[in-house]
mmCIF file of the N, C-alpha and C atoms, coordinates in Angstrom:
data_MODEL
# 
_entry.id   MODEL 
# 
loop_
_atom_site.group_PDB 
_atom_site.id 
_atom_site.type_symbol 
_atom_site.label_atom_id 
_atom_site.label_alt_id 
_atom_site.label_comp_id 
_atom_site.label_asym_id 
_atom_site.label_entity_id 
_atom_site.label_seq_id 
_atom_site.pdbx_PDB_ins_code 
_atom_site.Cartn_x 
_atom_site.Cartn_y 
_atom_site.Cartn_z 
_atom_site.occupancy 
_atom_site.B_iso_or_equiv 
_atom_site.pdbx_formal_charge 
_atom_site.auth_seq_id 
_atom_site.auth_comp_id 
_atom_site.auth_asym_id 
_atom_site.auth_atom_id 
_atom_site.pdbx_PDB_model_num 
ATOM 1   N N  . MET A 1 1  ? 0.845   -1.174 0.000   1.00 0.00 ? 1  MET A N  1 
ATOM 2   C CA . MET A 1 1  ? 0.000   0.000  0.000   1.00 0.00 ? 1  MET A CA 1 
ATOM 3   C C  . MET A 1 1  ? 0.890   1.236  0.000   1.00 0.00 ? 1  MET A C  1 
ATOM 4   N N  . SER A 1 2  ? 0.568   2.167  -0.845  1.00 0.00 ? 2  SER A N  1 
ATOM 5   C CA . SER A 1 2  ? 1.367   3.371  -0.995  1.00 0.00 ? 2  SER A CA 1 
ATOM 6   C C  . SER A 1 2  ? 0.936   4.422  0.020   1.00 0.00 ? 2  SER A C  1 
ATOM 7   N N  . ARG A 1 3  ? 1.914   5.098  0.582   1.00 0.00 ? 3  ARG A N  1 
ATOM 8   C CA . ARG A 1 3  ? 1.604   6.185  1.506   1.00 0.00 ? 3  ARG A CA 1 
ATOM 9   C C  . ARG A 1 3  ? 1.718   7.536  0.826   1.00 0.00 ? 3  ARG A C  1 
ATOM 10  N N  . ASN A 1 4  ? 1.879   7.529  -0.456  1.00 0.00 ? 4  ASN A N  1 
ATOM 11  C CA . ASN A 1 4  ? 2.003   8.771  -1.199  1.00 0.00 ? 4  ASN A CA 1 
ATOM 12  C C  . ASN A 1 4  ? 0.606   9.302  -1.493  1.00 0.00 ? 4  ASN A C  1 
ATOM 13  N N  . HIS A 1 5  ? 0.290   10.455 -0.973  1.00 0.00 ? 5  HIS A N  1 
ATOM 14  C CA . HIS A 1 5  ? -1.049  11.020 -1.141  1.00 0.00 ? 5  HIS A CA 1 
ATOM 15  C C  . HIS A 1 5  ? -1.093  12.046 -2.267  1.00 0.00 ? 5  HIS A C  1 
ATOM 16  N N  . ASN A 1 6  ? -0.086  12.080 -3.099  1.00 0.00 ? 6  ASN A N  1 
ATOM 17  C CA . ASN A 1 6  ? -0.060  13.052 -4.187  1.00 0.00 ? 6  ASN A CA 1 
ATOM 18  C C  . ASN A 1 6  ? -1.122  12.782 -5.234  1.00 0.00 ? 6  ASN A C  1 
ATOM 19  N N  . ASP A 1 7  ? -1.614  11.546 -5.321  1.00 0.00 ? 7  ASP A N  1 
ATOM 20  C CA . ASP A 1 7  ? -2.606  11.227 -6.339  1.00 0.00 ? 7  ASP A CA 1 
ATOM 21  C C  . ASP A 1 7  ? -3.946  11.905 -6.057  1.00 0.00 ? 7  ASP A C  1 
ATOM 22  N N  . LYS A 1 8  ? -4.156  12.435 -4.851  1.00 0.00 ? 8  LYS A N  1 
ATOM 23  C CA . LYS A 1 8  ? -5.420  13.087 -4.506  1.00 0.00 ? 8  LYS A CA 1 
ATOM 24  C C  . LYS A 1 8  ? -5.479  14.534 -4.990  1.00 0.00 ? 8  LYS A C  1 
ATOM 25  N N  . LYS A 1 9  ? -4.359  15.109 -5.380  1.00 0.00 ? 9  LYS A N  1 
ATOM 26  C CA . LYS A 1 9  ? -4.353  16.494 -5.848  1.00 0.00 ? 9  LYS A CA 1 
ATOM 27  C C  . LYS A 1 9  ? -5.044  16.578 -7.196  1.00 0.00 ? 9  LYS A C  1 
ATOM 28  N N  . SER A 1 10 ? -5.838  17.613 -7.379  1.00 0.00 ? 10 SER A N  1 
ATOM 29  C CA . SER A 1 10 ? -6.553  17.764 -8.642  1.00 0.00 ? 10 SER A CA 1 
ATOM 30  C C  . SER A 1 10 ? -5.662  18.383 -9.711  1.00 0.00 ? 10 SER A C  1 
ATOM 31  N N  . ALA A 1 11 ? -4.814  19.292 -9.333  1.00 0.00 ? 11 ALA A N  1 
ATOM 32  C CA . ALA A 1 11 ? -3.923  19.933 -10.292 1.00 0.00 ? 11 ALA A CA 1 
ATOM 33  C C  . ALA A 1 11 ? -2.643  20.311 -9.570  1.00 0.00 ? 11 ALA A C  1 
ATOM 34  N N  . PRO A 1 12 ? -1.532  20.331 -10.289 1.00 0.00 ? 12 PRO A N  1 
ATOM 35  C CA . PRO A 1 12 ? -0.282  20.723 -9.619  1.00 0.00 ? 12 PRO A CA 1 
ATOM 36  C C  . PRO A 1 12 ? -0.336  22.183 -9.186  1.00 0.00 ? 12 PRO A C  1 
ATOM 37  N N  . GLY A 1 13 ? 0.052   22.423 -7.954  1.00 0.00 ? 13 GLY A N  1 
ATOM 38  C CA . GLY A 1 13 ? 0.057   23.788 -7.436  1.00 0.00 ? 13 GLY A CA 1 
ATOM 39  C C  . GLY A 1 13 ? -1.289  24.278 -6.953  1.00 0.00 ? 13 GLY A C  1 
ATOM 40  N N  . SER A 1 14 ? -2.275  23.418 -6.844  1.00 0.00 ? 14 SER A N  1 
ATOM 41  C CA . SER A 1 14 ? -3.608  23.868 -6.436  1.00 0.00 ? 14 SER A CA 1 
ATOM 42  C C  . SER A 1 14 ? -3.653  24.282 -4.970  1.00 0.00 ? 14 SER A C  1 
ATOM 43  N N  . ASN A 1 15 ? -2.749  23.756 -4.158  1.00 0.00 ? 15 ASN A N  1 
ATOM 44  C CA . ASN A 1 15 ? -2.753  24.122 -2.739  1.00 0.00 ? 15 ASN A CA 1 
ATOM 45  C C  . ASN A 1 15 ? -2.337  25.572 -2.527  1.00 0.00 ? 15 ASN A C  1 
ATOM 46  N N  . ASN A 1 16 ? -1.456  26.067 -3.354  1.00 0.00 ? 16 ASN A N  1 
ATOM 47  C CA . ASN A 1 16 ? -0.967  27.428 -3.167  1.00 0.00 ? 16 ASN A CA 1 
ATOM 48  C C  . ASN A 1 16 ? -1.992  28.479 -3.542  1.00 0.00 ? 16 ASN A C  1 
ATOM 49  N N  . ARG A 1 17 ? -2.924  28.163 -4.398  1.00 0.00 ? 17 ARG A N  1 
ATOM 50  C CA . ARG A 1 17 ? -3.892  29.169 -4.828  1.00 0.00 ? 17 ARG A CA 1 
ATOM 51  C C  . ARG A 1 17 ? -4.715  29.682 -3.656  1.00 0.00 ? 17 ARG A C  1 
ATOM 52  N N  . ASN A 1 18 ? -5.156  28.794 -2.799  1.00 0.00 ? 18 ASN A N  1 
ATOM 53  C CA . ASN A 1 18 ? -5.969  29.223 -1.660  1.00 0.00 ? 18 ASN A CA 1 
ATOM 54  C C  . ASN A 1 18 ? -5.154  30.053 -0.679  1.00 0.00 ? 18 ASN A C  1 
ATOM 55  N N  . ARG A 1 19 ? -3.931  29.696 -0.464  1.00 0.00 ? 19 ARG A N  1 
ATOM 56  C CA . ARG A 1 19 ? -3.095  30.457 0.464   1.00 0.00 ? 19 ARG A CA 1 
ATOM 57  C C  . ARG A 1 19 ? -2.847  31.863 -0.058  1.00 0.00 ? 19 ARG A C  1 
ATOM 58  N N  . LYS A 1 20 ? -2.585  31.982 -1.346  1.00 0.00 ? 20 LYS A N  1 
ATOM 59  C CA . LYS A 1 20 ? -2.352  33.308 -1.915  1.00 0.00 ? 20 LYS A CA 1 
ATOM 60  C C  . LYS A 1 20 ? -3.615  34.151 -1.858  1.00 0.00 ? 20 LYS A C  1 
ATOM 61  N N  . ALA A 1 21 ? -4.742  33.532 -2.132  1.00 0.00 ? 21 ALA A N  1 
ATOM 62  C CA . ALA A 1 21 ? -5.999  34.278 -2.102  1.00 0.00 ? 21 ALA A CA 1 
ATOM 63  C C  . ALA A 1 21 ? -6.294  34.769 -0.694  1.00 0.00 ? 21 ALA A C  1 
ATOM 64  N N  . MET A 1 22 ? -6.002  33.967 0.316   1.00 0.00 ? 22 MET A N  1 
ATOM 65  C CA . MET A 1 22 ? -6.254  34.376 1.697   1.00 0.00 ? 22 MET A CA 1 
ATOM 66  C C  . MET A 1 22 ? -5.320  35.512 2.107   1.00 0.00 ? 22 MET A C  1 
ATOM 67  N N  . ARG A 1 23 ? -4.114  35.515 1.570   1.00 0.00 ? 23 ARG A N  1 
ATOM 68  C CA . ARG A 1 23 ? -3.160  36.541 1.951   1.00 0.00 ? 23 ARG A CA 1 
ATOM 69  C C  . ARG A 1 23 ? -3.616  37.918 1.481   1.00 0.00 ? 23 ARG A C  1 
ATOM 70  N N  . TYR A 1 24 ? -4.233  37.991 0.313   1.00 0.00 ? 24 TYR A N  1 
ATOM 71  C CA . TYR A 1 24 ? -4.614  39.272 -0.248  1.00 0.00 ? 24 TYR A CA 1 
ATOM 72  C C  . TYR A 1 24 ? -6.030  39.688 0.105   1.00 0.00 ? 24 TYR A C  1 
ATOM 73  N N  . SER A 1 25 ? -6.798  38.815 0.723   1.00 0.00 ? 25 SER A N  1 
ATOM 74  C CA . SER A 1 25 ? -8.166  39.185 1.074   1.00 0.00 ? 25 SER A CA 1 
ATOM 75  C C  . SER A 1 25 ? -8.158  39.940 2.396   1.00 0.00 ? 25 SER A C  1 
ATOM 76  N N  . PRO A 1 26 ? -9.020  40.927 2.544   1.00 0.00 ? 26 PRO A N  1 
ATOM 77  C CA . PRO A 1 26 ? -9.058  41.676 3.810   1.00 0.00 ? 26 PRO A CA 1 
ATOM 78  C C  . PRO A 1 26 ? -9.564  40.795 4.944   1.00 0.00 ? 26 PRO A C  1 
ATOM 79  N N  . ARG A 1 27 ? -9.048  41.029 6.119   1.00 0.00 ? 27 ARG A N  1 
ATOM 80  C CA . ARG A 1 27 ? -9.426  40.197 7.256   1.00 0.00 ? 27 ARG A CA 1 
ATOM 81  C C  . ARG A 1 27 ? -10.869 40.444 7.662   1.00 0.00 ? 27 ARG A C  1 
ATOM 82  N N  . TYR A 1 28 ? -11.251 41.678 7.746   1.00 0.00 ? 28 TYR A N  1 
ATOM 83  C CA . TYR A 1 28 ? -12.627 42.031 8.073   1.00 0.00 ? 28 TYR A CA 1 
ATOM 84  C C  . TYR A 1 28 ? -13.233 42.687 6.844   1.00 0.00 ? 28 TYR A C  1 
ATOM 85  N N  . ARG A 1 29 ? -14.141 42.010 6.229   1.00 0.00 ? 29 ARG A N  1 
ATOM 86  C CA . ARG A 1 29 ? -14.728 42.533 5.004   1.00 0.00 ? 29 ARG A CA 1 
ATOM 87  C C  . ARG A 1 29 ? -15.867 43.476 5.337   1.00 0.00 ? 29 ARG A C  1 
ATOM 88  N N  . SER A 1 30 ? -15.958 44.543 4.589   1.00 0.00 ? 30 SER A N  1 
ATOM 89  C CA . SER A 1 30 ? -17.080 45.451 4.771   1.00 0.00 ? 30 SER A CA 1 
ATOM 90  C C  . SER A 1 30 ? -18.306 44.834 4.125   1.00 0.00 ? 30 SER A C  1 
ATOM 91  N N  . SER A 1 31 ? -19.459 45.211 4.600   1.00 0.00 ? 31 SER A N  1 
ATOM 92  C CA . SER A 1 31 ? -20.691 44.648 4.064   1.00 0.00 ? 31 SER A CA 1 
ATOM 93  C C  . SER A 1 31 ? -20.922 45.159 2.651   1.00 0.00 ? 31 SER A C  1 
ATOM 94  N N  . ASN A 1 32 ? -21.731 44.451 1.918   1.00 0.00 ? 32 ASN A N  1 
ATOM 95  C CA . ASN A 1 32 ? -21.995 44.805 0.526   1.00 0.00 ? 32 ASN A CA 1 
ATOM 96  C C  . ASN A 1 32 ? -23.154 45.783 0.434   1.00 0.00 ? 32 ASN A C  1 
ATOM 97  N N  . ASN A 1 33 ? -23.038 46.904 1.075   1.00 0.00 ? 33 ASN A N  1 
ATOM 98  C CA . ASN A 1 33 ? -24.078 47.929 1.005   1.00 0.00 ? 33 ASN A CA 1 
ATOM 99  C C  . ASN A 1 33 ? -23.825 48.783 -0.226  1.00 0.00 ? 33 ASN A C  1 
ATOM 100 N N  . GLN A 1 34 ? -24.729 48.709 -1.170  1.00 0.00 ? 34 GLN A N  1 
ATOM 101 C CA . GLN A 1 34 ? -24.572 49.503 -2.384  1.00 0.00 ? 34 GLN A CA 1 
ATOM 102 C C  . GLN A 1 34 ? -24.941 50.962 -2.138  1.00 0.00 ? 34 GLN A C  1 
ATOM 103 N N  . ASN A 1 35 ? -25.910 51.192 -1.249  1.00 0.00 ? 35 ASN A N  1 
ATOM 104 C CA . ASN A 1 35 ? -26.384 52.555 -1.039  1.00 0.00 ? 35 ASN A CA 1 
ATOM 105 C C  . ASN A 1 35 ? -25.776 53.215 0.200   1.00 0.00 ? 35 ASN A C  1 
ATOM 106 N N  . GLY A 1 36 ? -24.922 52.539 0.917   1.00 0.00 ? 36 GLY A N  1 
ATOM 107 C CA . GLY A 1 36 ? -24.235 53.137 2.045   1.00 0.00 ? 36 GLY A CA 1 
ATOM 108 C C  . GLY A 1 36 ? -25.010 53.135 3.345   1.00 0.00 ? 36 GLY A C  1 
ATOM 109 N N  . HIS A 1 37 ? -26.201 52.541 3.383   1.00 0.00 ? 37 HIS A N  1 
ATOM 110 C CA . HIS A 1 37 ? -26.973 52.495 4.615   1.00 0.00 ? 37 HIS A CA 1 
ATOM 111 C C  . HIS A 1 37 ? -26.372 51.454 5.556   1.00 0.00 ? 37 HIS A C  1 
ATOM 112 N N  . VAL A 1 38 ? -26.347 51.789 6.828   1.00 0.00 ? 38 VAL A N  1 
ATOM 113 C CA . VAL A 1 38 ? -25.805 50.899 7.841   1.00 0.00 ? 38 VAL A CA 1 
ATOM 114 C C  . VAL A 1 38 ? -26.930 50.526 8.782   1.00 0.00 ? 38 VAL A C  1 
ATOM 115 N N  . THR A 1 39 ? -27.079 49.234 9.031   1.00 0.00 ? 39 THR A N  1 
ATOM 116 C CA . THR A 1 39 ? -28.129 48.800 9.944   1.00 0.00 ? 39 THR A CA 1 
ATOM 117 C C  . THR A 1 39 ? -27.732 49.123 11.374  1.00 0.00 ? 39 THR A C  1 
ATOM 118 N N  . GLU A 1 40 ? -28.692 49.038 12.276  1.00 0.00 ? 40 GLU A N  1 
ATOM 119 C CA . GLU A 1 40 ? -28.415 49.337 13.676  1.00 0.00 ? 40 GLU A CA 1 
ATOM 120 C C  . GLU A 1 40 ? -27.418 48.345 14.253  1.00 0.00 ? 40 GLU A C  1 
ATOM 121 N N  . ASP A 1 41 ? -27.535 47.073 13.864  1.00 0.00 ? 41 ASP A N  1 
ATOM 122 C CA . ASP A 1 41 ? -26.601 46.068 14.367  1.00 0.00 ? 41 ASP A CA 1 
ATOM 123 C C  . ASP A 1 41 ? -25.175 46.365 13.922  1.00 0.00 ? 41 ASP A C  1 
ATOM 124 N N  . GLU A 1 42 ? -25.009 46.746 12.657  1.00 0.00 ? 42 GLU A N  1 
ATOM 125 C CA . GLU A 1 42 ? -23.673 47.073 12.168  1.00 0.00 ? 42 GLU A CA 1 
ATOM 126 C C  . GLU A 1 42 ? -23.126 48.312 12.865  1.00 0.00 ? 42 GLU A C  1 
ATOM 127 N N  . ARG A 1 43 ? -23.999 49.258 13.152  1.00 0.00 ? 43 ARG A N  1 
ATOM 128 C CA . ARG A 1 43 ? -23.562 50.474 13.837  1.00 0.00 ? 43 ARG A CA 1 
ATOM 129 C C  . ARG A 1 43 ? -23.108 50.155 15.255  1.00 0.00 ? 43 ARG A C  1 
ATOM 130 N N  . LEU A 1 44 ? -23.809 49.240 15.920  1.00 0.00 ? 44 LEU A N  1 
ATOM 131 C CA . LEU A 1 44 ? -23.439 48.889 17.288  1.00 0.00 ? 44 LEU A CA 1 
ATOM 132 C C  . LEU A 1 44 ? -22.153 48.073 17.338  1.00 0.00 ? 44 LEU A C  1 
ATOM 133 N N  . LEU A 1 45 ? -21.821 47.381 16.261  1.00 0.00 ? 45 LEU A N  1 
ATOM 134 C CA . LEU A 1 45 ? -20.587 46.606 16.233  1.00 0.00 ? 45 LEU A CA 1 
ATOM 135 C C  . LEU A 1 45 ? -19.355 47.494 16.109  1.00 0.00 ? 45 LEU A C  1 
ATOM 136 N N  . ARG A 1 46 ? -19.516 48.660 15.525  1.00 0.00 ? 46 ARG A N  1 
ATOM 137 C CA . ARG A 1 46 ? -18.382 49.554 15.305  1.00 0.00 ? 46 ARG A CA 1 
ATOM 138 C C  . ARG A 1 46 ? -18.588 50.836 16.091  1.00 0.00 ? 46 ARG A C  1 
ATOM 139 N N  . ARG A 1 47 ? -18.058 50.860 17.295  1.00 0.00 ? 47 ARG A N  1 
ATOM 140 C CA . ARG A 1 47 ? -18.159 52.058 18.124  1.00 0.00 ? 47 ARG A CA 1 
ATOM 141 C C  . ARG A 1 47 ? -16.925 52.924 17.928  1.00 0.00 ? 47 ARG A C  1 
ATOM 142 N N  . PRO A 1 48 ? -17.083 54.227 17.935  1.00 0.00 ? 48 PRO A N  1 
ATOM 143 C CA . PRO A 1 48 ? -15.892 55.075 17.855  1.00 0.00 ? 48 PRO A CA 1 
ATOM 144 C C  . PRO A 1 48 ? -15.084 54.950 19.145  1.00 0.00 ? 48 PRO A C  1 
ATOM 145 N N  . THR A 1 49 ? -13.787 55.005 19.001  1.00 0.00 ? 49 THR A N  1 
ATOM 146 C CA . THR A 1 49 ? -12.935 54.879 20.180  1.00 0.00 ? 49 THR A CA 1 
ATOM 147 C C  . THR A 1 49 ? -13.005 56.151 21.001  1.00 0.00 ? 49 THR A C  1 
ATOM 148 N N  . GLN A 1 50 ? -12.975 55.982 22.292  1.00 0.00 ? 50 GLN A N  1 
ATOM 149 C CA . GLN A 1 50 ? -13.008 57.130 23.190  1.00 0.00 ? 50 GLN A CA 1 
ATOM 150 C C  . GLN A 1 50 ? -11.579 57.540 23.516  1.00 0.00 ? 50 GLN A C  1 
ATOM 151 N N  . PRO A 1 51 ? -11.324 58.831 23.593  1.00 0.00 ? 51 PRO A N  1 
ATOM 152 C CA . PRO A 1 51 ? -9.963  59.270 23.898  1.00 0.00 ? 51 PRO A CA 1 
ATOM 153 C C  . PRO A 1 51 ? -9.585  58.894 25.331  1.00 0.00 ? 51 PRO A C  1 
ATOM 154 N N  . LEU A 1 52 ? -8.327  58.562 25.503  1.00 0.00 ? 52 LEU A N  1 
ATOM 155 C CA . LEU A 1 52 ? -7.829  58.228 26.833  1.00 0.00 ? 52 LEU A CA 1 
ATOM 156 C C  . LEU A 1 52 ? -7.558  59.515 27.596  1.00 0.00 ? 52 LEU A C  1 
ATOM 157 N N  . ILE A 1 53 ? -8.125  59.612 28.777  1.00 0.00 ? 53 ILE A N  1 
ATOM 158 C CA . ILE A 1 53 ? -7.917  60.795 29.604  1.00 0.00 ? 53 ILE A CA 1 
ATOM 159 C C  . ILE A 1 53 ? -7.496  60.337 30.991  1.00 0.00 ? 53 ILE A C  1 
ATOM 160 N N  . SER A 1 54 ? -6.714  61.143 31.630  1.00 0.00 ? 54 SER A N  1 
ATOM 161 C CA . SER A 1 54 ? -6.336  60.827 33.004  1.00 0.00 ? 54 SER A CA 1 
ATOM 162 C C  . SER A 1 54 ? -7.282  61.582 33.936  1.00 0.00 ? 54 SER A C  1 
ATOM 163 N N  . PRO A 1 55 ? -7.702  60.950 35.017  1.00 0.00 ? 55 PRO A N  1 
ATOM 164 C CA . PRO A 1 55 ? -8.630  61.626 35.928  1.00 0.00 ? 55 PRO A CA 1 
ATOM 165 C C  . PRO A 1 55 ? -7.948  62.806 36.614  1.00 0.00 ? 55 PRO A C  1 
ATOM 166 N N  . THR A 1 56 ? -8.680  63.901 36.677  1.00 0.00 ? 56 THR A N  1 
ATOM 167 C CA . THR A 1 56 ? -8.125  65.093 37.322  1.00 0.00 ? 56 THR A CA 1 
ATOM 168 C C  . THR A 1 56 ? -8.605  65.203 38.767  1.00 0.00 ? 56 THR A C  1 
ATOM 169 N N  . ASP A 1 57 ? -9.849  64.770 39.015  1.00 0.00 ? 57 ASP A N  1 
ATOM 170 C CA . ASP A 1 57 ? -10.400 64.837 40.364  1.00 0.00 ? 57 ASP A CA 1 
ATOM 171 C C  . ASP A 1 57 ? -10.433 63.436 40.967  1.00 0.00 ? 57 ASP A C  1 
ATOM 172 N N  . PRO A 1 58 ? -10.239 63.335 42.282  1.00 0.00 ? 58 PRO A N  1 
ATOM 173 C CA . PRO A 1 58 ? -10.361 62.015 42.905  1.00 0.00 ? 58 PRO A CA 1 
ATOM 174 C C  . PRO A 1 58 ? -11.811 61.535 42.845  1.00 0.00 ? 58 PRO A C  1 
ATOM 175 N N  . VAL A 1 59 ? -11.977 60.228 42.780  1.00 0.00 ? 59 VAL A N  1 
ATOM 176 C CA . VAL A 1 59 ? -13.315 59.642 42.713  1.00 0.00 ? 59 VAL A CA 1 
ATOM 177 C C  . VAL A 1 59 ? -13.967 59.782 44.085  1.00 0.00 ? 59 VAL A C  1 
ATOM 178 N N  . PRO A 1 60 ? -15.216 60.249 44.136  1.00 0.00 ? 60 PRO A N  1 
ATOM 179 C CA . PRO A 1 60 ? -15.894 60.380 45.431  1.00 0.00 ? 60 PRO A CA 1 
ATOM 180 C C  . PRO A 1 60 ? -16.043 59.019 46.115  1.00 0.00 ? 60 PRO A C  1 
ATOM 181 N N  . GLN A 1 61 ? -15.945 59.043 47.437  1.00 0.00 ? 61 GLN A N  1 
ATOM 182 C CA . GLN A 1 61 ? -16.029 57.805 48.220  1.00 0.00 ? 61 GLN A CA 1 
ATOM 183 C C  . GLN A 1 61 ? -17.390 57.135 48.053  1.00 0.00 ? 61 GLN A C  1 
ATOM 184 N N  . GLU A 1 62 ? -18.441 57.930 47.883  1.00 0.00 ? 62 GLU A N  1 
ATOM 185 C CA . GLU A 1 62 ? -19.781 57.364 47.706  1.00 0.00 ? 62 GLU A CA 1 
ATOM 186 C C  . GLU A 1 62 ? -19.860 56.543 46.419  1.00 0.00 ? 62 GLU A C  1 
ATOM 187 N N  . GLN A 1 63 ? -19.237 57.037 45.362  1.00 0.00 ? 63 GLN A N  1 
ATOM 188 C CA . GLN A 1 63 ? -19.249 56.305 44.097  1.00 0.00 ? 63 GLN A CA 1 
ATOM 189 C C  . GLN A 1 63 ? -18.447 55.009 44.216  1.00 0.00 ? 63 GLN A C  1 
ATOM 190 N N  . VAL A 1 64 ? -17.350 55.048 44.949  1.00 0.00 ? 64 VAL A N  1 
ATOM 191 C CA . VAL A 1 64 ? -16.544 53.845 45.155  1.00 0.00 ? 64 VAL A CA 1 
ATOM 192 C C  . VAL A 1 64 ? -17.358 52.798 45.900  1.00 0.00 ? 64 VAL A C  1 
ATOM 193 N N  . LYS A 1 65 ? -18.108 53.226 46.930  1.00 0.00 ? 65 LYS A N  1 
ATOM 194 C CA . LYS A 1 65 ? -18.934 52.290 47.699  1.00 0.00 ? 65 LYS A CA 1 
ATOM 195 C C  . LYS A 1 65 ? -20.039 51.695 46.837  1.00 0.00 ? 65 LYS A C  1 
ATOM 196 N N  . GLN A 1 66 ? -20.666 52.524 45.989  1.00 0.00 ? 66 GLN A N  1 
ATOM 197 C CA . GLN A 1 66 ? -21.725 52.018 45.108  1.00 0.00 ? 66 GLN A CA 1 
ATOM 198 C C  . GLN A 1 66 ? -21.178 50.991 44.123  1.00 0.00 ? 66 GLN A C  1 
ATOM 199 N N  . GLU A 1 67 ? -20.016 51.269 43.549  1.00 0.00 ? 67 GLU A N  1 
ATOM 200 C CA . GLU A 1 67 ? -19.424 50.335 42.595  1.00 0.00 ? 67 GLU A CA 1 
ATOM 201 C C  . GLU A 1 67 ? -19.010 49.039 43.282  1.00 0.00 ? 67 GLU A C  1 
ATOM 202 N N  . GLN A 1 68 ? -18.484 49.136 44.485  1.00 0.00 ? 68 GLN A N  1 
ATOM 203 C CA . GLN A 1 68 ? -18.089 47.938 45.230  1.00 0.00 ? 68 GLN A CA 1 
ATOM 204 C C  . GLN A 1 68 ? -19.313 47.102 45.581  1.00 0.00 ? 68 GLN A C  1 
ATOM 205 N N  . HIS A 1 69 ? -20.386 47.771 45.975  1.00 0.00 ? 69 HIS A N  1 
ATOM 206 C CA . HIS A 1 69 ? -21.622 47.067 46.310  1.00 0.00 ? 69 HIS A CA 1 
ATOM 207 C C  . HIS A 1 69 ? -22.198 46.376 45.071  1.00 0.00 ? 69 HIS A C  1 
ATOM 208 N N  . ALA A 1 70 ? -22.170 47.054 43.930  1.00 0.00 ? 70 ALA A N  1 
ATOM 209 C CA . ALA A 1 70 ? -22.666 46.459 42.686  1.00 0.00 ? 70 ALA A CA 1 
ATOM 210 C C  . ALA A 1 70 ? -21.831 45.249 42.293  1.00 0.00 ? 70 ALA A C  1 
ATOM 211 N N  . LEU A 1 71 ? -20.530 45.326 42.497  1.00 0.00 ? 71 LEU A N  1 
ATOM 212 C CA . LEU A 1 71 ? -19.659 44.192 42.196  1.00 0.00 ? 71 LEU A CA 1 
ATOM 213 C C  . LEU A 1 71 ? -19.964 43.012 43.106  1.00 0.00 ? 71 LEU A C  1 
ATOM 214 N N  . GLU A 1 72 ? -20.133 43.269 44.386  1.00 0.00 ? 72 GLU A N  1 
ATOM 215 C CA . GLU A 1 72 ? -20.456 42.191 45.329  1.00 0.00 ? 72 GLU A CA 1 
ATOM 216 C C  . GLU A 1 72 ? -21.788 41.534 44.981  1.00 0.00 ? 72 GLU A C  1 
ATOM 217 N N  . ARG A 1 73 ? -22.782 42.342 44.621  1.00 0.00 ? 73 ARG A N  1 
ATOM 218 C CA . ARG A 1 73 ? -24.087 41.781 44.238  1.00 0.00 ? 73 ARG A CA 1 
ATOM 219 C C  . ARG A 1 73 ? -23.957 40.926 42.986  1.00 0.00 ? 73 ARG A C  1 
ATOM 220 N N  . ALA A 1 74 ? -23.163 41.376 42.031  1.00 0.00 ? 74 ALA A N  1 
ATOM 221 C CA . ALA A 1 74 ? -22.997 40.619 40.788  1.00 0.00 ? 74 ALA A CA 1 
ATOM 222 C C  . ALA A 1 74 ? -22.279 39.302 41.042  1.00 0.00 ? 74 ALA A C  1 
ATOM 223 N N  . LEU A 1 75 ? -21.317 39.308 41.950  1.00 0.00 ? 75 LEU A N  1 
ATOM 224 C CA . LEU A 1 75 ? -20.584 38.075 42.243  1.00 0.00 ? 75 LEU A CA 1 
ATOM 225 C C  . LEU A 1 75 ? -21.457 37.038 42.930  1.00 0.00 ? 75 LEU A C  1 
ATOM 226 N N  . HIS A 1 76 ? -22.417 37.480 43.721  1.00 0.00 ? 76 HIS A N  1 
ATOM 227 C CA . HIS A 1 76 ? -23.252 36.555 44.483  1.00 0.00 ? 76 HIS A CA 1 
ATOM 228 C C  . HIS A 1 76 ? -24.608 36.312 43.837  1.00 0.00 ? 76 HIS A C  1 
ATOM 229 N N  . LEU A 1 77 ? -24.793 36.767 42.615  1.00 0.00 ? 77 LEU A N  1 
ATOM 230 C CA . LEU A 1 77 ? -26.066 36.584 41.926  1.00 0.00 ? 77 LEU A CA 1 
ATOM 231 C C  . LEU A 1 77 ? -26.226 35.126 41.516  1.00 0.00 ? 77 LEU A C  1 
ATOM 232 N N  . ASP A 1 78 ? -27.393 34.584 41.768  1.00 0.00 ? 78 ASP A N  1 
ATOM 233 C CA . ASP A 1 78 ? -27.671 33.193 41.419  1.00 0.00 ? 78 ASP A CA 1 
ATOM 234 C C  . ASP A 1 78 ? -28.381 33.171 40.072  1.00 0.00 ? 78 ASP A C  1 
ATOM 235 N N  . PHE A 1 79 ? -27.758 32.572 39.075  1.00 0.00 ? 79 PHE A N  1 
ATOM 236 C CA . PHE A 1 79 ? -28.312 32.551 37.727  1.00 0.00 ? 79 PHE A CA 1 
ATOM 237 C C  . PHE A 1 79 ? -29.196 31.343 37.467  1.00 0.00 ? 79 PHE A C  1 
ATOM 238 N N  . THR A 1 80 ? -29.472 30.549 38.493  1.00 0.00 ? 80 THR A N  1 
ATOM 239 C CA . THR A 1 80 ? -30.281 29.341 38.255  1.00 0.00 ? 80 THR A CA 1 
ATOM 240 C C  . THR A 1 80 ? -31.756 29.639 38.306  1.00 0.00 ? 80 THR A C  1 
# 
């Protein structure tokens, strides 16, 4: 029994065609909108980036307590 699997190829060099095509294709393809309309789902998938800012004022202690309480509630929430 032969272990040579070359007989399964349809044409010489056929394996390289797919690799080359993948290299030149864009990773994230834009939708085929002919009229430029964007659906709500597509709009929600692409959010504009927010600029990075450093905080100038210290966070109020009340807000820290509220966020900590919300985190504790979320950790102990029973999803069953």
